[in-house]
N, C-alpha and C positions, 0 to 999 in steps of 0.2 A: 700142397694140397691140403694138409691135417692145419695149418694156419686157416684155410679158409671155413673151417668147423665153428667157430664163434660167429662168423658173417651168416652162413646158413643159420645158426641157431636166432639169429637178432630177425633173420628174413621171415622165416618160416614160425615165429612167434606171431607176426601179424598178416603175413600174407601166403598163399600156398604157393608152395615151388616146387620143380625138379630140375635138378642140377646134373651136370656132366661136366667131363674134363679130369682125365686122370682115374676114370672108373676101371682099372687094370685087373682088380683083385676082387673076391667076395667080402673079402674084410674090409675094401676100400669105402665099397657101396654098403656095407653095414655101418659104416661110422658116417657115412652121410645120412642115412634114413635114421640113423639114431638123434642126429643133430636136429632132424625135424623136414627134410624134405620128404613129400609126398611120393617121388619115384626118382630114379637115377638113370640119368641117358650113358649109357656105354658106343664107344663107338670102335677106335681103332683093333681094340682088345679083343673084338670079336671079331676080327681076322687075321688068322695067322696062315705061312706058306701058302699065300695067294688063294687062301678058300676062309669060309666060314668056319669060324672057331665055335664048332656046335656043343663043344665040350662046356667051355667058359658062358656059353648062353643057357644051356640047361644049369648050370650049375645057379648062375642068378634065378633063374627061375623057381628053382627047385627049393632056395634059400629065402626067397621076397614074394612068390609068387608072377606070373606075367602080369598083372596089372601095375607093378611098381617096375616094372625094366623098361625101360624104352629104348629100340636101335637107334644110333645114329649111323646113316647110309648115305654117304657122299658120291656123287657122282663127275667125273669130268671127263669129256668125250665117251662118254657112254658106256665108262669103265668105271669101278667102284676105286674111290681115294683114299687112302689113309697117313696116317702119323703128318697130321696138318695139311690134308690136300696134296702132300707132295710123291706118294707112292701108287703107283697105281696098280690093281690087281687085274688081271685075267678073269673078272668078274663083272657081269653086267649088275646095275642096282635092283632090276626087278626080280632077277636071279636068284640074289642075297635076300630080299625080303622072301620070296617063297619060303627058302631054307631058314628063315629067321623065326617066321610067323609062330609056329609051337612055341616059340620060349618069351615073346615080348607080347605087350599091351598095347605099342603103339611104337609107329616110326617118325624119324625127324629127318626127312630127304632134304639134301643139299644140292641144287643144281650148281656146281661149283663153275661153269661155264659161263653163268650170267652173275656171280657174286657181285655186287658191288658197283657195277658199272651204270645204271640206270638205263638199259636199253629192253626190259623187259623180261619176262621168263621163259621158258621152254613147257608150254603147257604139256604139247604130247609128252615128254618124258617125265614128268611129274602123273600125267595121267598113266602110264603105262606102271610106275611105281603102284600108283593107286587100284588098277587091275588085277594087280599079283595078289591083292592081301585084304581079308575080312577085317582086319586094324584099323585102326584111327591113322591118318596119316595125316601127318603136319607138313608142308612144304618151304624152304627157303631158296632163296638166291634167286634174285632180280627181280623181284616181285616187286612194280613199280606204279601199277595203275589200279582203280577202283573196280574197272572190268575184268580185270587178271583176280582179283580178289572173288568176285561175283562169280567167275569160272569156275574157280577152284570150288569155292564153295557149294556152288552148283552138283559138285561131284564129290562132296563130303572132304574136302581137303580143307585143311587149316592153313594159315598163312601168317608167314614170319616175313615184318616186313621191316626194313633199318633201314639203307640209304635214301629212300622215297621220302621218310617221316622227316630223316635230320635236315633234308637239304629242302623240307618245304614242297617238295613235286610233288607228295600226296597230303592231304589235308585231313586229319583227324577229325571225326564229328565231334559237335558242340554237347557234350554228355549233358547241357542243362536244357538242350532245345527239345 
């Protein structure tokens, strides 16, 4: 990750960015923020021993303020998964969000069951996470259609769309129109 700091500096010089991946310590988060990122996205390190690592969440919030901390909460089969989606925890995403809410300014929720499959996403699962917090929620995982984006937007959920754009299934609006 330290090799990526020059890349973060280059990107942050011209674009607003939020950076995740390998945020396991307050020091690593500080390096990323000092490189110009607006916020850090912490994932697996926010979970330890099958439960939410409130000590780490609190340390990040104390060091940088909640507005600069985003919690990545990934779910498969209704359970939080960590370590690259390999390790399921006995914890539901909405429960994790409720516990983490005092320490973060936003949640990045990935519905892993649908990620990259082009079959649509699980709107009820995303809305369950939305209902669990007053914080900003960004959802990923199988979002394929404009109708899904519109539904999520109507519930104050931002969307991350990947495969649908890459494959041309979802056309991006013409910015000049």
